[in-house]
KOLDO-844396 format. One line per 2 residues: their letters; for each residue x, z, y of N, C-alpha, C. Coordinates in pm, 1 decimal. Layout:
N
A> X:Z:Y:X:Z:Y:X:Z:Y | ... $
% end
This chain:
235
MD> 14865.3:-4146.9:14206.5:14765.2:-4069.2:14253.0:14739.9:-3964.1:14223.4 | 14736.7:-3850.8:14180.0:14721.5:-3733.2:14119.6:14572.1:-3745.3:14047.0 $
ML> 14528.1:-3699.2:13975.0:14392.4:-3702.8:13888.7:14293.4:-3569.1:13939.3 | 14151.7:-3576.5:13946.1:14106.5:-3496.5:14029.7:14022.8:-3381.8:13897.9 $
RG> 14036.1:-3292.4:13930.5:13981.5:-3186.9:13839.1:13842.6:-3157.7:13876.5 | 13728.7:-3097.8:13753.4:13608.7:-3168.6:13772.1:13526.8:-3069.4:13934.6 $
EK> 13635.3:-2960.2:13957.5:13540.6:-2857.3:14051.8:13568.4:-2935.5:14207.0 | 13656.6:-3070.4:14200.1:13720.2:-3151.7:14349.9:13567.6:-3255.3:14325.7 $
IA> 13625.8:-3300.1:14186.8:13515.9:-3379.1:14228.3:13351.7:-3313.3:14239.8 | 13335.5:-3227.1:14187.9:13146.6:-3131.0:14221.0:13168.9:-3145.3:14373.9 $
EA> 13259.1:-3070.5:14459.3:13276.8:-3071.3:14604.2:13235.2:-3161.3:14657.4 | 13301.7:-3305.2:14568.3:13240.1:-3379.6:14667.8:13104.3:-3454.2:14707.0 $
DL> 13019.6:-3412.1:14599.7:12870.0:-3417.5:14635.5:12821.3:-3549.0:14629.0 | 12855.2:-3626.7:14482.1:12860.0:-3789.9:14477.2:12688.1:-3782.7:14405.3 $
TD> 12574.6:-3767.1:14513.2:12501.0:-3774.3:14422.8:12427.3:-3891.7:14362.9 | 12441.8:-4036.5:14402.2:12445.9:-4111.1:14324.2:12505.5:-4122.5:14149.5 $
WR> 12630.8:-4079.5:14167.4:12698.1:-4091.4:14094.8:12719.9:-3946.6:13977.6 | 12826.8:-3954.4:13806.9:12802.4:-3868.6:13715.0:12895.2:-3856.7:13648.5 $
KL> 13016.3:-3787.2:13638.7:13121.6:-3797.1:13600.7:13082.6:-3736.5:13449.1 | 13119.3:-3870.4:13325.7:13084.1:-3907.5:13221.2:13246.9:-3908.3:13185.7 $
AQ> 13272.6:-3824.2:13075.4:13420.9:-3864.7:13035.4:13508.7:-3873.6:13109.9 | 13582.9:-3962.9:13090.3:13719.4:-3975.5:13261.6:13660.5:-4027.6:13342.8 $
GL> 13527.9:-4117.1:13349.7:13511.4:-4157.1:13485.0:13391.0:-4116.3:13541.1 | 13360.5:-4202.2:13691.7:13225.9:-4207.7:13728.7:13136.6:-4306.8:13687.9 $
HA> 13035.9:-4258.0:13717.1:12914.5:-4388.9:13659.9:12794.2:-4344.3:13770.9 | 12746.3:-4458.5:13812.4:12620.8:-4523.0:13834.9:12516.2:-4550.4:13802.3 $
RY> 12425.9:-4549.9:13822.6:12305.9:-4663.8:13762.6:12224.1:-4688.9:13897.1 | 12223.8:-4834.6:13915.8:12140.9:-4897.0:14023.4:11998.6:-4978.4:13964.9 $
LV> 11884.2:-4956.4:14028.8:11764.4:-5021.8:14012.2:11705.9:-5198.5:14052.4 | 11763.3:-5261.5:14075.7:11752.6:-5366.3:14133.7:11625.2:-5505.7:14097.6 $
GS> 11529.1:-5563.3:14208.2:11458.2:-5606.7:14167.4:11428.9:-5709.2:14096.1 | 11574.0:-5799.7:14100.3:11586.6:-5939.5:14047.0:11683.7:-5908.2:14016.3 $
FS> 11747.5:-6050.8:13943.0:11932.8:-6069.5:13955.1:12001.3:-6108.3:14090.0 | 11926.4:-6203.3:14168.9:12001.6:-6200.5:14303.3:12012.1:-6102.1:14354.1 $
IG> 11930.2:-5959.4:14366.6:11939.1:-5871.3:14415.3:12051.5:-5795.5:14399.5 | 12058.6:-5809.7:14246.2:12157.6:-5707.9:14206.1:12297.5:-5783.3:14226.6 $
AR> 12346.7:-5901.1:14202.0:12436.1:-6013.4:14237.3:12431.7:-5970.1:14390.3 | 12358.8:-5993.6:14465.9:12436.8:-5939.2:14612.6:12486.3:-5837.9:14677.1 $
FV> 12426.6:-5768.4:14569.9:12455.3:-5579.2:14576.5:12628.6:-5564.7:14545.9 | 12640.9:-5631.8:14394.3:12795.9:-5639.8:14337.5:12892.9:-5714.5:14438.9 $
AA> 12793.6:-5828.8:14489.3:12887.6:-5868.5:14614.9:12994.7:-5821.1:14719.9 | 12843.6:-5711.7:14761.4:12899.8:-5689.0:14886.6:13010.0:-5531.4:14809.4 $
VG> 12942.0:-5467.9:14704.8:13074.9:-5374.5:14633.8:13184.4:-5436.6:14609.2 | 13195.5:-5561.1:14602.7:13322.9:-5583.9:14579.6:13421.8:-5662.0:14671.2 $
EA> 13343.9:-5671.0:14797.5:13429.7:-5660.7:14919.1:13440.8:-5545.5:14947.2 | 13397.0:-5438.3:14946.9:13456.3:-5260.2:14972.6:13545.2:-5253.1:14875.5 $
GD> 13556.4:-5295.2:14775.1:13651.9:-5281.8:14651.9:13759.8:-5382.2:14756.2 | 13773.9:-5465.1:14763.5:13890.2:-5580.7:14821.0:14000.2:-5485.5:14949.4 $
AI> 13911.3:-5432.8:15012.6:13916.2:-5378.4:15123.3:14083.4:-5255.6:15110.8 | 14044.8:-5197.2:14965.1:14135.8:-5097.1:14953.6:14222.1:-5153.2:14815.9 $
GH> 14149.8:-5233.6:14755.1:14258.3:-5273.7:14633.2:14220.7:-5234.7:14529.5 | 14100.9:-5150.2:14502.4:14016.1:-5096.5:14385.0:13879.6:-5109.9:14345.8 $
HP> 13833.9:-5117.2:14233.5:13713.0:-5180.7:14237.1:13652.6:-5129.4:14103.1 | 13501.0:-5100.3:14064.3:13461.5:-5073.5:13968.6:13433.0:-5139.3:13894.6 $
RV> 13414.9:-5092.6:13743.4:13380.0:-5199.2:13608.5:13242.5:-5181.6:13666.6 | 13184.1:-5316.9:13653.4:13031.1:-5352.2:13674.3:12984.2:-5439.5:13516.3 $
SM> 12801.1:-5383.4:13471.9:12772.3:-5468.2:13385.2:12619.0:-5401.3:13444.6 | 12572.9:-5591.6:13442.0:12418.5:-5654.6:13489.7:12353.4:-5622.2:13380.6 $
GN> 12222.3:-5613.8:13400.6:12113.0:-5660.5:13280.4:11981.4:-5670.6:13416.8 | 11851.1:-5670.6:13336.9:11748.2:-5667.5:13336.9:11672.8:-5581.5:13445.9 $
GY> 11737.7:-5506.8:13586.0:11657.1:-5484.0:13644.7:11758.8:-5333.3:13704.5 | 11895.4:-5391.7:13668.9:12015.5:-5285.5:13713.9:12126.3:-5340.2:13731.8 $
VD> 12208.3:-5236.1:13796.4:12352.7:-5278.5:13781.2:12397.9:-5101.0:13734.1 | 12499.1:-5111.4:13654.1:12565.9:-5025.8:13587.7:12678.3:-5043.5:13680.3 $
LK> 12770.9:-4867.9:13714.5:12939.5:-4885.3:13760.5:12971.4:-4793.7:13671.3 | 13133.6:-4838.8:13695.2:13197.8:-4708.7:13629.8:13332.4:-4713.1:13734.1 $
LI> 13392.5:-4614.3:13778.9:13488.3:-4614.5:13860.2:13605.4:-4523.7:13780.8 | 13702.8:-4523.4:13804.5:13796.8:-4476.0:13691.3:13946.2:-4562.6:13750.9 $
TD> 14076.1:-4463.2:13771.5:14175.7:-4567.7:13831.6:14300.1:-4530.6:13726.5 | 14322.3:-4657.7:13652.0:14412.3:-4682.2:13547.1:14575.0:-4585.9:13566.4 $
DA> 14566.4:-4512.9:13636.2:14754.4:-4516.0:13635.9:14672.4:-4372.7:13714.6 | 14679.6:-4275.9:13684.4:14600.1:-4149.3:13761.0:14728.2:-4068.4:13700.8 $
VY> 14794.0:-3956.4:13802.3:14867.4:-3878.9:13723.1:14807.7:-3739.8:13677.7 | 14838.9:-3708.5:13530.4:14817.9:-3575.0:13478.7:14935.0:-3503.1:13436.8 $
RD> 14974.3:-3393.0:13513.5:15062.1:-3277.3:13437.8:15034.6:-3176.8:13407.4 | 15092.0:-3176.8:13220.2:15043.5:-3076.4:13151.5:15101.3:-2941.1:13216.3 $
GE> 15062.3:-2833.8:13121.8:15145.1:-2688.4:13137.7:15276.5:-2686.1:13161.3 | 15359.1:-2751.7:13113.9:15456.7:-2781.0:13123.3:15586.9:-2845.3:13256.4 $
GT> 15436.3:-2919.8:13314.3:15504.3:-2983.8:13424.1:15548.4:-3145.9:13416.2 | 15521.0:-3203.4:13310.1:15596.4:-3323.1:13241.6:15458.4:-3386.4:13312.6 $
EH> 15485.2:-3499.7:13360.0:15404.6:-3588.9:13400.4:15376.8:-3709.6:13323.1 | 15216.9:-3729.0:13286.0:15122.7:-3811.9:13250.8:15052.0:-3960.1:13302.0 $
II> 15041.6:-4082.1:13230.5:15014.9:-4161.8:13317.0:14893.7:-4186.5:13270.0 | 14755.2:-4166.1:13333.9:14643.9:-4152.1:13261.0:14519.4:-4235.5:13318.6 $
EW> 14416.3:-4244.8:13261.0:14307.4:-4313.6:13284.6:14210.2:-4169.9:13338.6 | 14179.9:-4192.1:13493.0:14050.3:-4078.9:13488.7:14075.3:-4099.2:13688.0 $
VT> 13986.3:-4020.3:13702.9:13901.7:-4028.7:13923.5:14059.9:-3951.5:13936.0 | 14056.9:-4025.2:14047.9:14096.0:-4013.7:14142.5:14067.2:-3981.6:14330.0 $
QQ> 14159.1:-3962.0:14389.8:14052.4:-3959.0:14521.2:14025.0:-4130.1:14579.7 | 14066.8:-4246.8:14483.6:14035.0:-4322.6:14574.9:13916.5:-4388.2:14487.8 $
DV> 13881.2:-4304.0:14368.4:13762.8:-4321.0:14343.3:13610.2:-4288.6:14403.7 | 13622.3:-4116.9:14433.6:13535.2:-4063.1:14512.4:13529.7:-4141.3:14664.4 $
DL> 13599.7:-4167.0:14689.0:13600.1:-4254.6:14833.4:13556.9:-4404.4:14834.4 | 13590.0:-4439.7:14722.5:13505.2:-4570.0:14713.2:13336.8:-4544.6:14638.7 $
AR> 13336.1:-4452.9:14552.9:13176.3:-4418.2:14552.0:13079.7:-4384.6:14602.1 | 13160.5:-4307.0:14780.6:13047.1:-4272.9:14887.0:13052.1:-4403.3:14935.9 $
RI> 13151.6:-4495.9:14928.2:13133.7:-4614.4:15006.3:13049.1:-4697.6:14945.6 | 12978.6:-4668.1:14785.8:12913.1:-4774.0:14720.6:12771.9:-4749.9:14753.4 $
TE> 12724.2:-4572.0:14752.7:12635.2:-4481.3:14788.9:12607.6:-4596.4:14956.2 | 12687.0:-4569.4:15027.6:12573.5:-4619.7:15207.2:12592.4:-4797.6:15158.8 $
IA> 12663.9:-4882.2:15080.0:12650.9:-5010.8:15029.9:12488.6:-5023.5:14958.8 | 12444.2:-4942.5:14884.3:12307.6:-4944.9:14830.0:12200.4:-4923.0:14931.5 $
AE> 12259.5:-4803.4:15014.1:12124.7:-4769.2:15146.9:12150.8:-4897.1:15179.7 | 12240.5:-4977.8:15234.0:12219.5:-5121.1:15319.9:12105.0:-5208.7:15271.0 $
HQ> 12137.3:-5188.3:15131.7:12080.5:-5292.3:15037.4:11963.3:-5268.6:15006.1 | 11895.1:-5140.3:15003.0:11777.6:-5065.6:14962.0:11768.8:-5084.8:14847.6 $
VD> 11865.6:-5043.4:14755.6:11879.5:-5049.0:14603.6:11913.4:-4886.6:14603.8 | 11820.8:-4852.4:14528.1:11802.8:-4684.4:14487.9:11926.1:-4658.1:14369.5 $
AD> 11932.8:-4531.0:14338.7:12018.1:-4489.1:14216.4:11909.5:-4454.4:14175.1 | 11978.7:-4460.9:13984.3:11928.4:-4392.7:13893.2:12009.1:-4289.7:13798.0 $
PT> 12063.7:-4191.0:13892.3:12227.9:-4102.8:13801.4:12154.4:-4061.9:13677.2 | 12034.7:-4009.0:13687.2:12013.1:-3942.6:13534.6:11976.6:-4051.2:13454.2 $
AV> 12029.3:-4227.7:13455.2:12032.6:-4298.6:13332.9:12141.6:-4328.6:13285.7 | 12244.4:-4270.3:13349.4:12362.6:-4307.7:13316.9:12383.4:-4226.4:13165.4 $
SM> 12465.2:-4278.7:13064.8:12528.8:-4270.1:12939.3:12608.1:-4357.9:12891.5 | 12725.1:-4299.9:12811.4:12800.5:-4329.1:12734.2:12861.1:-4289.2:12628.8 $
IE> 12937.1:-4386.0:12521.9:12927.0:-4374.6:12380.0:13104.3:-4339.6:12346.0 | 13151.5:-4238.0:12313.4:13276.7:-4261.5:12247.5:13300.7:-4226.4:12105.1 $
LG> 13418.4:-4250.9:12036.7:13379.6:-4228.8:11863.2:13501.5:-4082.1:11849.1 | 13449.7:-4044.8:11779.9:13536.3:-3885.4:11696.9:13579.9:-3936.7:11573.3 $
LD> 13708.7:-3875.9:11516.1:13749.6:-3899.6:11404.6:13865.4:-3780.3:11393.3 | 13788.9:-3691.1:11287.1:13860.3:-3568.2:11247.1:14010.5:-3598.4:11169.4 $
TA> 14078.2:-3597.3:11188.5:14227.3:-3619.4:11114.8:14348.7:-3519.8:11158.1 | 14439.4:-3483.5:11047.4:14559.7:-3454.2:11050.8:14668.8:-3519.0:11092.0 $
RS> 14640.2:-3712.1:11100.2:14744.7:-3740.3:11072.2:14720.8:-3878.1:11160.1 | 14684.5:-3842.7:11308.6:14678.0:-3961.2:11435.5:14744.8:-4033.1:11421.9 $
AT> 14867.0:-4015.3:11414.2:15008.9:-4118.0:11426.9:15032.8:-4197.3:11355.5 | 14943.6:-4151.3:11221.8:14981.4:-4226.7:11128.2:14859.9:-4372.1:11107.7 $
IA> 14743.9:-4275.8:11145.0:14638.3:-4328.2:11104.3:14604.3:-4485.7:11227.2 | 14661.5:-4434.7:11342.0:14609.7:-4452.6:11488.3:14644.5:-4619.2:11494.9 $
PV> 14759.1:-4704.9:11482.0:14777.3:-4778.0:11461.6:14675.2:-4845.8:11389.4 | 14615.7:-4844.5:11279.1:14526.3:-4984.8:11166.5:14407.3:-4957.2:11265.8 $
WA> 14362.1:-4835.4:11369.1:14212.0:-4842.2:11397.3:14256.5:-4958.9:11565.8 | 14356.1:-4954.3:11597.3:14382.2:-4993.1:11732.8:14411.1:-5169.1:11707.3 $
AL> 14461.3:-5186.8:11590.0:14479.8:-5307.3:11522.4:14278.5:-5367.8:11515.0 | 14233.8:-5271.7:11473.4:14068.7:-5297.3:11401.1:13986.8:-5297.2:11489.2 $
LT> 14008.6:-5230.2:11588.8:13930.3:-5201.7:11697.3:13914.6:-5260.7:11823.8 | 14057.7:-5339.0:11887.2:14101.8:-5400.3:11977.7:14173.6:-5522.4:11913.5 $
GN> 14275.8:-5537.1:11844.5:14345.6:-5609.3:11800.7:14501.3:-5637.0:11899.1 | 14481.1:-5505.9:11921.1:14602.0:-5475.3:12059.0:14714.8:-5347.3:12011.6 $
PE> 14794.7:-5391.5:11969.5:14878.3:-5245.6:11947.1:14914.0:-5128.3:12071.4 | 14874.2:-5181.8:12151.1:14922.9:-5105.4:12274.6:14805.4:-5008.4:12315.6 $
SQ> 14669.8:-5039.3:12256.0:14576.0:-4970.4:12304.4:14578.5:-4806.7:12283.5 | 14684.6:-4776.0:12136.6:14715.8:-4643.5:12094.3:14784.1:-4601.8:12209.6 $
GH> 14712.9:-4484.8:12298.2:14740.2:-4399.9:12375.8:14753.1:-4468.8:12536.1 | 14737.0:-4583.0:12541.7:14645.1:-4675.6:12657.5:14579.2:-4537.2:12722.8 $
GS> 14612.8:-4488.6:12872.9:14569.9:-4440.5:12943.7:14553.9:-4314.4:12896.4 | 14618.5:-4235.7:12796.9:14592.6:-4105.3:12744.0:14740.3:-4043.9:12707.4 $
PS> 14780.0:-3942.3:12695.8:14892.8:-3916.4:12641.0:14916.8:-3840.5:12496.4 | 14775.3:-3876.3:12410.6:14774.4:-3887.3:12310.0:14764.4:-3965.0:12254.4 $
DE> 14690.5:-4009.3:12061.4:14687.5:-4102.9:12035.3:14559.0:-4177.7:12059.5 | 14491.7:-4150.0:12129.4:14392.4:-4218.8:12152.6:14325.6:-4335.5:12146.6 $
IR> 14262.6:-4454.5:12045.3:14221.9:-4564.8:12136.5:14157.5:-4585.8:12216.1 | 14218.8:-4707.7:12314.2:14108.4:-4725.4:12452.6:14132.3:-4901.4:12441.2 $
DA> 14024.5:-4947.6:12457.9:14042.4:-5118.0:12510.3:14082.6:-5130.9:12620.2 | 14198.6:-5135.5:12712.5:14134.3:-5144.2:12849.6:14071.8:-5273.9:12922.1 $
TG> 13996.7:-5359.4:12843.2:13866.1:-5404.8:12873.1:13749.4:-5376.6:12889.4 | 13755.8:-5216.7:12832.1:13609.3:-5223.1:12738.7:13461.3:-5226.2:12706.9 $
RV> 13584.4:-5353.9:12590.0:13484.7:-5392.6:12492.0:13389.6:-5326.8:12399.5 | 13525.1:-5234.7:12350.8:13476.6:-5106.8:12262.7:13520.4:-4978.5:12318.1 $
PN> 13429.7:-4884.8:12258.2:13434.2:-4734.7:12281.6:13544.3:-4722.2:12256.9 | 13586.9:-4555.7:12287.3:13745.2:-4510.8:12296.0:13685.8:-4431.6:12156.2 $
LW> 13804.1:-4447.8:12126.0:13794.8:-4344.7:11958.1:13868.4:-4244.8:12027.5 | 13852.5:-4133.1:11955.9:13982.2:-3996.4:11989.9:13982.0:-3952.8:11850.4 $
FG> 14094.2:-3875.3:11839.7:14142.3:-3818.4:11713.2:14162.6:-3692.8:11762.4 | 14012.8:-3625.1:11640.2:14035.2:-3465.7:11710.4:14091.5:-3361.3:11556.4 $
DA> 14115.8:-3225.1:11539.6:14237.2:-3220.7:11469.0:14144.7:-3166.1:11361.7 | 14220.9:-3188.6:11197.2:14134.1:-3153.4:11093.2:14258.0:-3084.4:10970.7 $
DE> 14180.3:-3011.7:10910.6:14265.8:-2964.9:10800.6:14311.6:-3095.5:10688.7 | 14388.4:-3094.2:10668.9:14471.7:-3251.1:10553.6:14356.1:-3218.9:10415.3 $
HA> 14357.5:-3056.6:10401.7:14332.8:-3063.6:10274.8:14178.4:-2975.6:10270.8 | 14107.1:-3011.5:10376.4:13985.5:-2949.5:10425.7:13875.9:-3007.5:10280.8 $
AT> 13789.2:-2932.9:10238.7:13660.9:-3024.5:10215.5:13618.8:-3145.7:10249.6 | 13637.9:-3251.0:10176.7:13546.2:-3361.6:10194.8:13418.6:-3349.1:10268.5 $
RP> 13419.4:-3419.9:10425.9:13295.3:-3406.1:10486.2:13304.7:-3509.2:10569.0 | 13235.4:-3548.9:10639.3:13204.5:-3718.6:10708.8:13310.7:-3613.3:10872.8 $
RF> 13419.2:-3731.4:10869.9:13501.2:-3702.9:10944.5:13473.9:-3790.0:11109.0 | 13393.6:-3905.1:11095.5:13342.5:-4025.7:11177.0:13251.5:-3936.3:11270.0 $
HV> 13239.3:-3888.7:11411.2:13130.9:-3838.7:11457.4:13109.0:-3958.9:11605.5 | 12981.8:-3911.2:11638.3:12908.8:-4012.3:11772.3:12941.1:-3881.2:11920.4 $
EV> 13025.0:-3960.4:12048.4:13041.6:-3830.1:12088.8:12914.7:-3923.2:12212.0 | 12797.1:-3848.7:12271.1:12732.5:-3937.3:12311.0:12715.5:-3835.1:12494.6 $
YV> 12773.4:-3915.1:12629.3:12804.0:-3865.5:12718.8:12687.0:-3874.5:12821.1 | 12584.1:-3742.4:12855.7:12511.8:-3802.1:12972.1:12487.8:-3727.8:13123.2 $
AP> 12426.3:-3717.9:13201.5:12425.6:-3665.0:13295.2:12362.5:-3525.9:13269.7 | 12427.0:-3395.3:13339.4:12376.3:-3262.2:13330.5:12211.5:-3249.8:13271.8 $
EV> 12159.9:-3292.8:13390.0:12041.6:-3330.4:13384.6:11932.0:-3331.4:13290.1 | 11971.2:-3455.7:13209.3:11897.5:-3446.6:13103.2:11972.4:-3423.2:12913.8 $
AE> 12030.7:-3390.9:12946.3:12123.0:-3320.3:12814.0:12020.8:-3210.9:12694.2 | 11949.3:-3128.2:12808.8:11860.7:-3031.8:12699.6:11742.3:-3138.0:12626.9 $
QR> 11690.6:-3251.7:12708.8:11543.0:-3341.3:12691.4:11628.1:-3402.8:12578.4 | 11739.2:-3457.2:12595.2:11824.3:-3556.8:12499.6:11819.5:-3452.8:12349.9 $
IA> 11880.8:-3330.2:12401.5:11920.4:-3256.4:12197.8:11769.7:-3213.0:12165.0 | 11650.3:-3212.7:12253.0:11537.6:-3202.2:12179.9:11415.8:-3300.3:12160.9 $
AA> 11453.2:-3409.4:12219.1:11456.1:-3561.0:12120.0:11484.5:-3576.8:12000.4 | 11622.2:-3538.1:11985.0:11692.9:-3584.7:11848.1:11612.3:-3447.2:11749.5 $
VA> 11601.9:-3310.3:11791.5:11559.1:-3292.5:11666.0:11405.0:-3242.8:11622.2 | 11335.8:-3310.1:11762.4:11211.6:-3377.7:11725.9:11241.9:-3493.1:11654.0 $
AG> 11314.5:-3508.6:11598.3:11369.5:-3639.1:11583.8:11334.1:-3653.1:11392.3 | 11384.0:-3526.1:11360.0:11461.7:-3457.3:11267.3:11579.6:-3429.8:11236.9 $
GT> 11682.6:-3408.9:11361.4:11794.4:-3400.2:11376.3:11796.7:-3219.2:11398.2 | 11901.6:-3201.5:11337.9:11933.5:-3066.1:11341.0:12042.7:-2999.4:11448.1 $
VV> 12023.8:-2900.5:11530.7:12194.1:-2808.1:11608.5:12210.5:-2774.9:11512.6 | 12379.5:-2818.7:11468.9:12423.8:-2732.1:11410.1:12546.9:-2646.1:11475.3 $
DD> 12599.5:-2673.6:11618.3:12706.4:-2553.1:11718.4:12665.8:-2606.1:11827.5 | 12585.1:-2456.0:11895.3:12563.2:-2450.5:12015.2:12651.8:-2372.7:12097.7 $
SN> 12740.3:-2335.4:12049.9:12825.3:-2217.9:12073.3:12935.6:-2269.2:12222.1 | 12939.8:-2384.7:12232.6:13056.2:-2479.8:12322.4:12866.2:-2532.2:12423.1 $
SP> 12754.3:-2481.1:12388.2:12662.1:-2572.3:12529.5:12663.2:-2479.8:12647.4 | 12667.2:-2566.0:12717.5:12581.4:-2682.3:12735.9:12715.3:-2829.6:12722.7 $
SL> 12820.0:-2784.4:12770.6:12900.4:-2876.3:12762.4:12909.6:-2942.3:12641.5 | 12940.2:-2896.6:12523.8:12931.1:-2958.1:12395.4:12818.2:-2938.3:12292.9 $
TV> 12714.4:-3004.5:12234.0:12590.4:-2998.7:12192.2:12613.6:-3058.1:12047.8 | 12653.2:-3004.6:11926.1:12694.4:-3077.3:11832.3:12568.3:-3066.9:11719.3 $
LA> 12498.2:-3198.1:11679.7:12398.4:-3231.9:11581.6:12446.4:-3293.6:11498.0 | 12327.8:-3293.8:11388.7:12341.4:-3387.3:11218.4:12199.4:-3421.8:11238.2 $
DQ> 12202.3:-3566.6:11164.0:12118.7:-3623.0:11086.0:12021.5:-3531.4:10954.3 | 11942.7:-3653.3:10895.1:11925.9:-3520.4:10764.3:12036.2:-3592.2:10674.6 $
DG> 12139.8:-3668.9:10677.9:12259.3:-3712.1:10556.0:12360.1:-3630.8:10611.2 | 12376.9:-3557.0:10701.6:12479.3:-3476.7:10761.3:12531.9:-3523.9:10862.2 $
NR> 12545.5:-3647.6:10886.5:12608.8:-3741.4:10990.9:12601.4:-3671.3:11117.9 | 12732.2:-3661.7:11204.2:12712.6:-3603.2:11356.2:12710.5:-3639.1:11488.6 $
GI> 12631.9:-3568.9:11574.2:12645.7:-3689.2:11691.6:12699.0:-3520.6:11818.6 | 12795.7:-3544.0:11920.0:12795.5:-3467.2:12047.9:12715.4:-3531.5:12112.3 $
VC> 12662.6:-3418.3:12210.7:12607.8:-3472.3:12315.7:12720.3:-3352.3:12430.3 | 12781.6:-3448.7:12491.4:12862.1:-3418.9:12602.1:12818.6:-3402.4:12734.2 $
VD> 12837.4:-3284.4:12771.0:12803.8:-3293.7:12911.1:12922.6:-3187.6:13010.7 | 12980.0:-3311.7:13079.7:13094.3:-3255.6:13173.5:13059.9:-3138.6:13307.8 $
TS> 13009.0:-3029.4:13258.2:12971.4:-2946.6:13371.4:13080.1:-2878.5:13479.8 | 13172.5:-2926.2:13452.2:13290.6:-2859.0:13544.7:13246.7:-2956.3:13671.0 $
AA> 13304.1:-3072.7:13614.4:13223.4:-3153.0:13780.1:13067.7:-3166.7:13829.2 | 12994.3:-3127.8:13760.8:12848.3:-3088.6:13840.0:12857.4:-3027.6:13914.3 $
KK> 12779.0:-3031.9:14011.2:12747.4:-2961.9:14140.7:12655.4:-2840.1:14102.3 | 12683.8:-2751.5:14135.4:12679.2:-2626.3:14118.9:12538.4:-2537.3:14209.3 $
A> 12429.9:-2511.4:14184.6:12263.3:-2458.8:14202.6:12357.9:-2376.8:14327.0 $
% end
């Protein structure tokens, strides 16, 4: 099934959901664990009907859901097909159904609360070093390039954050090469950046804001606030 571009996801107007990195994310607020369990059971039945399910995480007062297709089709500029992890139409359809189920169970969504973390490592030798990180992070060499046409490290079970590799000059001056990517809903990006600055951080690069805003702490360690503006509903 073909991947969906950001504008198609925006057109779907998924009020409960936000596109973060490769998937759709939602948080539902529940009054008790048993209410959350019943809600998840109903979501599971909806997934059974189409043979597709969200990834689920439950905690005190909330249920987090992530929708992603493991075998989405991406076509590069030369027309070559790649199998990747991304949002497809089946994710959009199930997201709509889950929103209906939430209404039936009187469970409210909190879309601004969704967030996820990825790791970035700038290197000129991703193919060389990726096996080390695949082994260290997941213990599985097949996690290198899993769901991605690059050397990116992705644990199929979602136990650890994705690690992707950015370009770097091998002979450039030494600087921090690791950074943290923080994906947030568009509505809260400005607030998140302001809070980091108020705590002593510095905006290093906002030339690609609001999609990417690079911040640094007092030691120069970098974090990037990321927003998928292409999938956000236009005002």
